[in-house]
C-alpha positions in Angstrom: -20.7 2.6 29.9 -18.0 4.2 27.8 -19.0 7.0 25.6 -18.0 7.0 21.9 -16.1 10.1 20.6 -19.2 11.0 18.6 -21.3 11.0 21.8 -18.8 13.1 23.6 -18.7 15.6 20.7 -22.5 15.6 20.6 -22.6 16.5 24.4 -19.8 19.2 23.9 -21.6 20.7 20.9 -24.9 20.9 22.8 -23.1 23.1 25.4 -20.8 25.0 23.0 -22.1 26.2 19.6 -18.7 27.9 19.2 -16.9 24.4 19.4 -19.4 23.0 16.8 -18.8 26.0 14.5 -15.0 25.5 14.8 -15.1 21.7 14.3 -17.3 21.9 11.3 -15.6 24.8 9.7 -18.9 26.7 9.3 -19.0 29.4 6.6 -21.0 32.6 6.6 -23.7 33.7 4.2 -21.0 34.9 1.8 -19.3 31.5 1.8 -16.3 32.6 3.9 -15.0 30.6 6.8 -16.2 32.1 10.1 -13.2 33.7 11.9 -12.9 34.9 15.5 -9.6 36.7 15.4 -11.3 40.0 14.8 -14.6 38.8 16.4 -13.3 37.5 19.8 -16.0 39.5 21.6 -18.6 37.1 20.0 -17.1 33.9 21.6 -18.6 34.2 25.0 -22.0 35.2 23.6 -22.1 32.0 21.4 -21.7 29.8 24.5 -23.9 31.8 26.9 -27.1 29.9 27.8 -28.5 32.2 30.4 -32.2 32.1 29.9 -32.5 35.9 29.7 -29.9 37.7 27.8 -29.6 41.1 26.1 -27.1 42.4 23.7 -26.9 46.2 23.1 -25.0 46.4 19.8 -23.6 48.7 17.1 -24.3 47.9 13.4 -22.3 45.5 11.2 -20.4 43.6 13.9 -21.2 40.1 12.7 -24.0 39.5 15.2 -26.9 38.5 13.0 -24.9 35.6 11.6 -23.9 34.4 15.1 -27.5 34.5 16.4 -28.9 32.6 13.4 -26.3 29.8 14.0 -26.9 29.9 17.7 -30.6 29.4 17.4 -30.0 26.7 14.9 -27.8 24.8 17.4 -30.5 25.4 20.1 -33.1 23.8 17.9 -31.0 20.9 16.8 -28.9 20.0 19.9 -31.2 21.1 22.6 -34.5 20.3 20.8 -35.8 23.7 21.5 -38.6 25.4 19.5 -37.8 29.0 18.9 -39.8 32.1 17.8 -37.4 34.4 16.0 -38.8 37.9 15.8 -37.9 40.7 13.4 -39.7 44.1 13.3 -41.8 43.5 10.2 -42.9 40.6 8.0 -41.1 42.3 5.1 -37.9 42.1 7.2 -38.5 38.3 7.5 -39.0 38.0 3.8 -35.6 39.8 3.2 -33.7 38.3 6.2 -34.5 34.6 5.8 -33.6 34.3 2.1 -30.4 36.4 2.2 -29.1 35.4 5.7 -30.6 32.1 6.9 -31.0 30.3 3.6 -27.5 31.3 2.4 -26.1 29.9 5.6 -27.9 26.7 4.9 -26.6 26.6 1.3 -23.0 27.2 2.3 -23.0 24.5 5.1 -24.1 21.0 4.1 -24.7 20.0 7.7 -27.3 22.7 8.0 -28.9 21.6 4.8 -29.1 18.1 6.3 -30.8 19.3 9.5 -33.4 21.4 7.4 -34.2 18.9 4.6 -37.9 18.9 5.9 -40.3 21.7 6.6 -38.2 24.5 5.1 -40.0 27.7 4.3 -39.4 31.4 4.8 -41.5 31.5 7.9 -40.7 28.1 9.4 -37.7 25.8 9.4 -37.1 22.5 11.2 -33.5 22.3 12.4 -34.3 18.6 13.2 -35.8 18.1 15.7 -36.5 21.6 16.9 -38.5 24.3 14.9 -37.7 27.9 14.3 -40.6 30.2 13.4 -39.6 33.5 11.8 -42.2 36.2 12.6 -42.7 40.0 12.2 -44.3 42.1 14.9 -45.8 45.3 13.2 -49.2 44.5 11.8 -50.5 48.2 11.4 -53.3 47.6 13.9 -54.6 49.5 16.8 -53.5 48.5 20.4 -56.8 46.7 21.0 -56.6 44.9 17.7 -53.0 43.8 18.4 -54.1 42.2 21.7 -57.1 40.5 20.0 -55.4 39.4 16.8 -53.4 36.6 18.5 -50.4 37.2 16.3 -48.3 34.7 18.2 -50.7 32.8 20.4 -50.9 29.6 18.3 -47.2 28.9 18.8 -45.4 27.5 21.9 -41.7 28.0 22.3 -38.7 27.5 24.5 -36.9 30.6 23.2 -38.1 34.0 22.1 -35.2 35.5 20.0 -36.0 39.2 19.4 -33.7 40.6 16.7 -33.8 44.4 16.4 -36.1 44.4 19.3 -36.0 48.2 19.8 -37.5 48.7 16.4 -40.2 46.0 16.9 -43.7 46.4 18.2 -43.3 46.3 21.9 -46.8 45.1 22.6 -46.5 42.1 20.3 -43.0 41.2 21.8 -44.6 41.1 25.2 -47.5 39.1 23.8 -45.0 36.6 22.4 -43.4 36.2 25.8 -46.5 34.3 27.0 -45.7 31.5 24.6 -42.9 30.4 26.8 -45.1 29.4 29.7 -44.8 25.7 29.0 -41.0 25.7 28.7 -38.6 24.8 31.4 -35.9 27.0 29.8 -38.1 30.1 29.0 -35.4 31.8 27.0 -35.8 35.5 26.2 -33.0 36.9 24.0 -33.0 40.6 23.2 -30.7 41.9 20.5 -30.8 45.4 19.0 -29.2 48.6 17.9 -30.6 50.7 20.7 -33.0 53.5 20.0 -34.2 55.1 23.3 -33.6 54.0 26.9 -37.3 53.1 27.3 -37.7 50.1 25.0 -38.2 46.6 26.4 -34.7 45.5 25.6 -33.0 48.6 27.1 -35.0 48.2 30.3 -33.7 44.6 30.4 -30.1 45.9 29.8 -30.5 48.1 32.9 -31.5 45.1 34.9 -28.6 43.0 33.5 -25.0 42.4 34.7 -24.0 44.9 32.0 -20.8 43.3 30.6 -18.3 45.7 29.1 -15.3 44.8 26.9 -12.2 45.5 29.0 -8.7 45.8 27.5 -5.4 46.2 29.2 -2.9 48.9 28.4 0.4 47.3 27.6 2.2 50.4 28.7 0.8 51.0 32.2 -1.3 47.8 32.8 -4.5 49.9 33.3 -7.7 47.9 32.7 -10.4 49.9 30.9 -13.4 49.6 28.7 -13.2 51.6 25.5 -15.0 55.0 25.7 -15.2 57.2 22.6 -14.8 60.4 24.6 -11.8 59.1 26.6 -10.0 56.7 24.3 -9.8 58.5 21.0 -7.5 61.4 20.6 -6.2 62.9 17.4 -7.5 60.0 15.4 -5.7 57.4 17.6 -6.8 55.0 20.2 -5.1 55.9 23.5 -5.1 54.7 27.1 -7.3 56.6 29.5 -4.6 56.7 32.1 -1.2 57.1 30.4 -2.5 58.4 27.1 -0.1 56.2 25.1 -1.5 54.5 21.9 -3.4 51.3 22.0 -2.9 48.8 19.1 -5.5 47.0 17.2 -4.3 43.8 19.0 -5.0 45.4 22.4 -8.6 46.1 21.3 -8.9 42.7 19.7 -7.8 40.8 22.8 -10.1 42.1 25.5 -12.3 40.2 27.8 -15.9 40.6 29.1 -16.3 42.0 32.6 -19.6 42.2 34.5 -20.4 45.6 36.1 -22.9 43.8 38.5 -22.0 40.4 39.8 -25.2 38.9 41.1 -27.7 39.7 38.4 -29.5 36.9 36.6 -29.9 38.7 33.1 -26.8 38.4 31.0 -26.0 41.6 29.2 -23.4 42.6 26.6 -22.6 45.9 25.0 -20.9 45.8 21.5 -19.6 49.0 19.9 -17.3 49.9 17.0 -14.4 50.7 19.4 -14.1 47.0 20.1 -13.9 46.1 16.4 -10.2 46.1 15.2 -11.2 46.7 11.6 -12.7 50.1 12.6 -10.1 52.9 12.9 -10.2 55.8 15.3 -10.2 58.1 12.3 -13.2 56.4 10.8 -15.1 56.6 14.1 -14.2 60.2 14.7 -15.4 61.1 11.2 -18.7 59.5 11.9 -19.0 61.6 15.0 -18.3 64.8 13.1 -20.4 64.1 10.0 -23.3 61.8 11.0 -26.4 62.7 13.0 -26.1 62.2 16.8 -28.8 59.6 16.7 -26.9 57.7 14.0 -23.6 57.9 15.8 -25.1 56.8 19.2 -27.2 54.0 17.9 -25.1 52.5 15.0 -21.5 53.3 16.0 -21.5 53.4 19.8 -24.4 50.9 20.3 -26.1 53.2 22.8 -29.6 54.6 23.1 -30.2 58.2 22.1 -32.6 60.5 23.6 -31.9 63.6 21.5 -29.8 66.5 22.6 -32.7 68.8 22.1 -34.8 67.0 24.7 -34.9 69.2 27.7 -34.9 68.2 31.4 -38.3 68.8 32.9 -40.1 67.9 36.1 -40.8 64.3 35.0 -37.2 63.6 34.3 -36.1 64.9 37.7 -38.9 63.0 39.4 -37.8 59.7 37.6 -34.3 60.2 39.1 -35.3 60.9 42.7 -34.2 57.9 44.7 -34.7 57.8 48.4 -34.7 54.1 48.6 -31.2 54.0 50.1 -29.2 56.5 52.0 -26.3 58.6 50.4 -23.2 57.9 52.6 -21.9 61.3 51.7 -18.4 60.1 51.0 -16.0 61.2 48.3 -18.1 64.3 47.8 -17.7 66.8 44.9 -19.1 70.2 44.4 -20.1 72.5 41.4 -20.5 76.3 41.9 -21.9 78.7 39.3 -21.5 82.4 40.2 -23.7 85.5 39.3 -25.4 87.8 41.7 -25.7 84.7 43.9 -23.5 81.5 44.1 -25.5 78.4 43.2 -24.0 75.1 44.3 -24.6 71.4 43.7 -23.1 68.8 46.0 -23.1 65.1 45.7 -21.0 62.0 44.8 -21.2 59.0 42.5 -24.3 57.8 44.4 -26.1 61.1 43.4 -26.8 64.7 44.3 -27.9 65.3 47.9 -27.7 69.1 48.4 -28.3 72.2 46.3 -28.6 75.8 47.3 -27.7 79.4 46.7 -25.8 82.0 48.8 -24.5 85.5 48.7 -21.3 84.6 50.5 -18.0 82.9 49.4 -17.4 82.3 53.1 -20.4 79.9 53.0 -19.0 78.1 50.0 -15.7 77.6 52.0 -17.7 76.3 55.0 -19.5 73.8 52.8 -16.2 72.5 51.4 -15.1 71.9 55.0 -18.5 70.6 56.2 -18.9 68.0 53.5 -15.2 67.2 53.1 -15.3 68.1 49.4 -12.7 66.2 47.5 -13.0 68.0 44.2 -14.8 71.4 43.6 -15.2 73.1 40.2 -16.1 76.8 40.3 -17.2 79.0 37.5 -14.2 81.3 37.0 -16.2 84.3 35.9 -17.2 87.1 36.3 -15.5 87.5 39.8 -12.1 85.9 39.4 -10.6 87.3 42.6 -12.5 85.3 45.2 -12.4 82.0 43.4 -8.7 82.4 43.0 -8.2 82.9 46.7 -10.4 79.8 47.5 -8.4 77.8 45.0 -5.2 78.8 46.6 -6.6 78.1 50.1 -7.8 74.6 49.0 -5.0 73.9 46.6 -5.5 70.6 44.7 -9.2 70.5 45.6 -10.7 73.6 43.9 -10.5 74.0 40.1 -11.6 77.1 38.1 -13.6 76.4 35.0 -13.8 78.2 31.7 -16.1 77.3 28.8 -14.4 77.1 25.4 -16.0 77.4 22.0 -17.3 74.3 20.3 -14.8 72.3 18.4 -15.3 69.5 15.8 -13.5 66.7 17.6 -14.2 64.3 20.5 -12.0 65.9 23.2 -14.0 68.5 24.9 -12.5 68.5 28.5 -9.0 69.7 29.2 -7.5 69.7 32.7 -4.5 71.9 33.3 -2.9 70.6 36.5 -0.4 73.3 36.7 -3.0 76.1 37.3 -5.9 73.9 38.5 -8.0 75.1 35.7 -10.4 73.0 33.6 -11.6 74.0 30.0 -14.8 72.4 28.6 -17.0 72.8 25.7 -20.2 74.4 26.9 -22.6 72.8 24.4 -21.1 69.3 24.6 -21.1 69.3 28.4 -24.8 70.4 28.6 -25.7 67.7 26.0 -23.8 65.1 28.0 -25.5 66.1 31.2 -29.0 66.0 29.5 -28.2 62.6 28.1 -27.2 61.3 31.5 -30.3 62.8 33.3 -32.6 61.3 30.6 -31.0 57.9 31.0 -31.2 58.1 34.8 -27.5 58.0 35.3 -27.5 60.9 37.8 -29.7 60.4 40.9 -31.1 62.8 43.4 -31.2 61.8 47.1 -33.5 64.7 47.9 -37.2 65.3 48.4 -38.9 66.6 45.2 -40.2 69.7 46.9 -36.6 70.7 47.6 -35.9 70.6 43.9 -38.5 73.1 42.8 -36.0 75.9 41.9 -33.6 73.4 40.4 -36.4 72.2 38.0 -37.4 75.7 37.1 -33.8 76.5 36.0 -33.7 73.4 33.8 -37.1 74.3 32.3 -35.7 77.6 31.0 -33.0 75.9 28.8 -33.6 75.4 25.1 -31.5 74.7 22.1 -31.1 76.8 18.9 -29.1 76.2 15.8 -26.7 79.0 14.8 -24.6 79.5 11.6 -21.1 80.9 11.8 -19.5 83.3 9.2 -18.7 80.3 7.0 -22.3 79.0 7.1 -21.5 76.0 9.4 -24.4 75.2 11.7 -23.8 74.4 15.4 -26.1 73.8 18.4 -26.2 76.5 21.1 -28.0 76.2 24.4 -29.9 79.3 25.5 -32.1 80.1 28.4 -35.2 82.2 28.9 -34.7 82.7 32.6 -32.4 81.7 35.3 -30.2 78.7 34.5 -27.5 78.8 37.3 -28.3 75.4 38.7 -27.9 73.9 35.2 -24.3 75.2 35.0 -23.7 74.3 38.7 -24.6 70.8 37.7 -22.2 71.0 34.7 -19.4 71.9 37.2 -20.6 69.2 39.6 -20.3 66.7 36.6 -16.8 67.9 35.8 -15.8 67.5 39.4 -17.3 63.9 39.4 -15.2 63.3 36.2 -12.1 64.4 38.0 -12.8 62.1 40.9 -13.5 59.2 38.6 -17.2 59.2 39.7 -19.5 56.6 38.1 -16.8 55.9 35.5 -14.2 54.6 38.1 -13.7 51.1 36.7 -11.9 49.8 39.9 -15.2 50.0 41.7 -16.6 47.4 39.4 -17.2 44.0 40.8 -15.3 41.0 39.3 -12.5 43.1 38.0 -10.5 41.0 35.5 -8.1 38.5 37.0 -7.4 36.1 34.1 -10.3 34.7 32.2 -13.7 35.9 33.2 -16.2 33.3 34.3 -19.5 34.0 32.7 -21.1 31.2 34.6 -23.9 30.5 32.0 -26.9 28.5 33.0 -26.4 25.3 31.0 -29.4 23.2 30.0 
C-alpha cells in the first residue's frame, strides 16, 4: 500500500520533533520563529529518543522551550503520558502560563492539540497527557513517602526539569509511575548544583557527550574549556593558541566520551553559545560567586572551594577494582626537610612516599619510567636544577605565583623547563577534582594515612590586600607536603595531557556523529 505524503510526514515527525518544528515554522513563547543557527547544539537533543537521558546545562541556553516542545511531540505523536516535574508547585504556576501557554497561543497547531483538558496542572496534547507537578511539599521524609504525591498517575516519561533543585525523594518516587510503560523514559535536565544529586549521578553513568569544535588553523578537535580556551578575552585554540571565531563555536558536533553506555548525556555551557563573548564569560568569572559561575555559566556542579579533603573523600576515590597499568607515569615532588612525592597517571595515583635523598627521587624516575615530573623549585634550587638537566625535557621546576584576576593560571616556559601556577587556584582545582572523584587512588586506604592527615591540615582564609580587595588563601595548621606534591602531580598530568587528552576518547569525530537514539 502506498503511503500518502501526510502519512509519511506523520511518521517522520514522530521520529523527529526537529523536522516538525521546522516544517511548521514553530515560534517560541515570545512569538519569534525558532532558529537553530545559534542553537545548533539543541538539534540532536530534540531527536534523541534514548529512554534515559540527562542534560547538564548552563542558564538561558533555550533549553526549556525545546523540552516543552519535545514533550508535546511525545504526547501527540507517540501517544505518551508524561509527568513534567519542576522543583515547586509555585514554579509550575509560573512556568506553565509564561512558557507553555504562550507557546500554545503563538502556534495554532499546538492550540488545536490542546483544545480539551487544558489547565495549569494538566494538558492533553491529544491523545497523550502531560501532568505538570512540583516536588517540594514541606513534609518530613516519612510524610513524603506516605503522601503519595505522584502515585495516582501512570506515565511513559518522567521529565525532570531543574532536577538538581527538586526534592530527590519525590523524584525517585515518581519513577515508580513508569512501571507499566514499555518506553520508561527518564529525562533529567538541570543547572547542576553538587555532584551528588540524582541527575548528576546519572550524568556520571552516561556517555557524556561534549561539544567538539575543529580549529580551522591547525585542525585540532577539542571541546571548549574555560581555563584552556579563553585568553585575554578571546576564544583561542588549545593547541595553536590562534583565535577561534563564533562560527567555529557555532558549528561543532556532539562527541561521546564513552561509546557503549545506555544513558545519553549532554553538557551545555556558555562557551558553546555564539552570542556569549569571551569577555562576558571572563567578567562573570571575576565578578560572580564561584557557585554561580560553575552552575549557571559553565553548567557544572560546584562543591565549594572551601570544602576540604577529608578521609571520606579519599575513601570514596580509592578504586582497587582494576589494576593500574603504570604506563605514561608522572610525578610530583614537594621539598622541605624531606621530599614528598606522588606518582601516578591518568588512571590514578598508585604510589606516595617521602625520602631524605634526591638520589632516591632519581631512582624513582628511572624505576617508574616517569614521562613528566614537576618539582617544587624551592628552597633548595641546586639539586632540582641538576636533576632537571640530567632528565632534560622530563623534569620541570615549579614556582607559585600570586593570584591574578584572570582565567590563565598555569604558564609553561619550555625554554627553561619551568612552570608557574597560581597556588590558590591550583589547590581549589585539585579539591574540586577530588570531591568530584576525578582523581582515583589505586592504593590501600591504610597506605594513605599520612596523605589524609596532610589534607586534613589545610583550610581556607579570606585576606584583604592594601586596596581592600578580598582573596582566598589556603593555609595549613600542620604538615601539608602531600597536598603540594599532589598539586605538582596534577601539573605533570596536565603537561602529559592526562584525563583531558581528547584523542583518547572513543568515537572521535569523523564526519557527523551517530547518536544512535533508541527510536520508538
